[in-house]
N, C-alpha and C positions, 0 to 999 in steps of 0.2 A: 385534822383540825386541832387536836390536842397539842401537837408539837408547835403549831403556829401560835396558838394562844400562850403556851409556855414561853416561847421566844419573845413574844410581845411583853409579857409580864417581866421577864428577865431584862429586857431592854429598858423598861421603866424603873428597874431597880426593886421590883416587888417580889421577885423570885430569884433565889440564888441556887444555881445548879449544883454547887459544891456543898450546900447545906444538907443536913439530915432531913429526911422527909418528916420526921417527928417534930421538927420546928413548926411545920405548918399543920400537921396532923398528929398530935401527941399519942393517940392510941396506936398508931402504926409502929411504935417502938417495941411493942410486945413481940414475943416469939424470937428474940435475938436479932431484931431488925433495927436496933438503935443506931447503927452505923450506916444504914442504907441511905444513900444520897438521892437527891432529885435526879442527878445525872444517871445513876444506876437505873432508876425507873425509866427514864427517857431512852436509855440505850438497851433496854430489855435485859439488863444484867443484874437485876435485883434478886434473882432466884425465885421469882413469883410468876410462873407461867400458867397459873390457874388455881383453883381452890382444892385443898386437900379433902375437905368435907364434900360429899356429893351434893350437887345442887340441881335444881330442875330448871327448865326453860323459864317458868314463871318467876323463879328466884332471881333471874337476871334483871327483872324489872322491879325488884325490891331493893332499892338503894341502901336502906339501912342494914338489911341482912347481908348483902354481898360485901359491903364495905367493912362491916364488923367482922365477918369471917376472914377477909383478907388482912385486916389489921392484926388479928389474933394469931394467924398461922405463922409457922416457921418457914423460912425459905427452903426451896428444894435443893439449892446448892449455895455455897458461900458467895454472898453478894460481891460483885466485881470480878469474879474469877472466870465467868463464862457468860456468853450472851445466848439467849434462847427464848422461844415462845412455845410453840408446839413441839412435841417430842419427835414429830416427823417434819422434815423440811418442806416448805411450800404449803403447809396446812394452816388455814385461818383459824383463829381461836374459836370462833362460833361453830365452825365445822367440827372441831374436836369435842366441844361441849355437846353438840348435837349427837355425835357418834357415841360418846360416853353415856348419854341419856337414852340411847337406843330408841330414837323416835322414827325409825324407818328410813333414815337417810344414810346412804353408804356410797361414797364416791372415791374410796381408797383406791 
């Protein structure tokens, strides 16, 4: 749904995939991410496959907290040099978070 919405906004001229994310979200430029583009985010090549600071399941529902943490952190790799999400292929992000939080779910 996010990709479809982004494409609609781009079609209307309201979102530029080549623009830095910081144009739309100034706080995002922290942590060396000033050059990260919308295209990097959409292609999972921004180096942001999760949060460096430990988070809980409840934190995922705290929009202010998780967006502030993501805006402040440094990328895991140089944006645009690789594409990735989970460290293991085929793993959904929520499964990785659940595993890292040790809530009794293990389908590795």
